[in-house]
Steps between C-alpha positions, in 0.01 A plus 500: 500500500238315708396662833426205731211513740553456884381198681149654514273464194523808286167630362570746203228751398566666163331845478448777752157619409189431691482127433867447582480715817197305620667154428835612671302631802291185540795266452702696755211471749503134455851483607675457176815642370418727214694673235321775293637591164389847367635619166448873597658713770170505689212273598133549409483413136216689345380610854704787648525858588706771310646838604402826324787731577313817373264483780685274745216245494473127474211378284452146367585360167136454457204529743381160630145398613414186687198282568394368830496160369881494451573235773839407389603860477369561845705199627813671337412829668463336832837319457674847431301688762325749266144399480383801702595705202221398260147668549173424348288822489191330354451762224658665198365731247418516137549838307380605149627779287398833631539395859185301571579241760322222689606293788571125434438295823631156545378411848163448645154553335624790298736266312177364330442825325858476366431145366193621312683786345604823669452705193303818605295485172394142561127447487298251711484280184890527451537361860262225463681380189833551680365268781401236255827528317717501817313175626585342157865604532527346837325170387727474200806591706424206741385256242687607190347441143740289285540781249600766759871451441436601134327834590633840575370674816325746276317209320409341833360828633288533176377148515379539853322827414704729718347854449749766357464730809583206743806410294613864492470551862617159631562200285722625231765666708475218766594249233784733379632520853499131542685403182654839396367437148217674295173304523512440130838316548464348832409126557156463651623193673774687694235743628257240571756305695579793718129578559439131602800518743374812648148361552641178659720686731204735601275199575786344711586797683139625534597839369509657159830554348582874506793721382757688682836648483831534680544800730877501458754481217562155329856458648357540851208264426689216310876532535616647835324229706634234271859624546438488891396136464808420300729660749334320787519158328831537322366511153784556251390765255721528189447810287625531136484118514371413150379120463574345157391142544371272774714175484312173522694189564339148524144651516600740784581879497848520637610852433465829317755624252543885514603744223851511639547137445476390856264227623310530821428163648133452585297225664164666368424794280194727470506686161313821575563698180244662254398312183728733304801406686461119512691421178819279550432455876318166444703350212570192721141445574333232291187698439677834434385548132129496612570745788703736277226485236237587755707782628544641164142470396390681824695803385479826678260788565629855549412737782584850555490687830537879524565677828385856450595761765252793466510840654136471617251225631254336253220470777449124427201331664711193615852362508438288174299644206439318171477735198215392287515605122515214272882520423533127488749503776496536883562859618497506873599793731641425842517796748815430702408776760193294598669153462824572693403803711763679294554872587505693166761768597395686186482193262201255476586158377259312272593174351333394176526150381421394131466127455516341147709805402594373152524843346608714797803271571670643176463860588754733667471577871417862408236383265356275779497769761336747267235244388422405870465864610267568215300177612480647861371832353220311315384351834597741774401876481752570749775386259417759246781742618711229665872493436721192519769556749654168427400213265636146570416243237551121546487282184457138541496334157497153668289592802297165486453203301232533239136366559357535162277245316659161476744533802272360777651146510873582439613570843729217633456364843756542792605130490737366241623145410805564713366478867737763652449750220195718524368805323351817643381834382160652397513338162495156634163330561311644796125593585570865397599708202818705481483634852717525812283224653585265192874567580460431874270185442742359245784537760286342770438200275861468391629502861240244615601258208863527619422475878286193426799322373677580824236326725 
């Protein structure tokens, strides 16, 4: 069965994650007729809230942080009316085993100390060496050596002479946060490209790029506003609609074949699915073998998020705390009371995020909860007698595409050889690594490519 389009041109968006949502919103704002296909029963993809019935609360499937240089993401939040729900406090904190903690500033003159290494034991010589190494990092990020793509981030840090204390207190966990990979696996070029992008944006905006976080749940931030836009503009959102193949006829995308055998007629298609779901969709595209190969080589990186509801507060110094301990993965603690103005009502919610969680992803939920509680007890004296009222574990084995050595040049662009078929998603080529900004920027470029054809 072929479902015919109306007289208006039908723009089909495949995928209801952030890239698909942004693409559909911006096409609708441009006055286009849009059909959004989502294989699940809800929108949001890897970005959504989840209910924990034991405590009648709605945490997220993973705590998100944002950078002030995320211009495409800000455009999306403006479009859906939720930009006011992001704040930039200008500081976080670092915490070592035993409870020692220092503030980490990202605004103003105090941010210089952060760049030179916020380690409390750093000597004046350590800071001078950190300054020299930081200047070398910046220089080589902007004017990259030819062999940078062949180095891990660990090798790059060693080559520029970044002191161990500066790495421990800033650079290693910053690199892990950007690429979600341990520094001995992560591509130095990935980190360098993001560093260069941040520097250029800071120069253009005349303000240093800083880190912030949402003050509401992810459904409120990303999804509810998009649903209002869809209702206002008549976007046809189809849930449980599994796309199998984009049909290309005489060099043009003409429809999308669904799992039930039906065909949705299309005048243009944006394919906004993760690299792990691209197989089969592009079989009619001449260059599909290269895109499939790139998607496969990019692989996946696991992330585990644990929402711990404790019976007492941990007395954090800031809403975001990085746990420093040489574990080889990021361990961050997010205080949702501070972030969302959450009233405890007897349970204090702390969200822990472990990136590059290759070992943790295979453990049971009970094992992860026990492990994370023990981690908190190492760093927070107040956790010594704490009891877990409820533990909520979210395993994402395919959280992002992998950004290990050898993957820096694999990401395909948004345009394809078929003019009215474009790609979107954080794994396509953008100025950023696997971030919300990358998803939004890819959607922006995909929509612009289609609208340019309409002019």
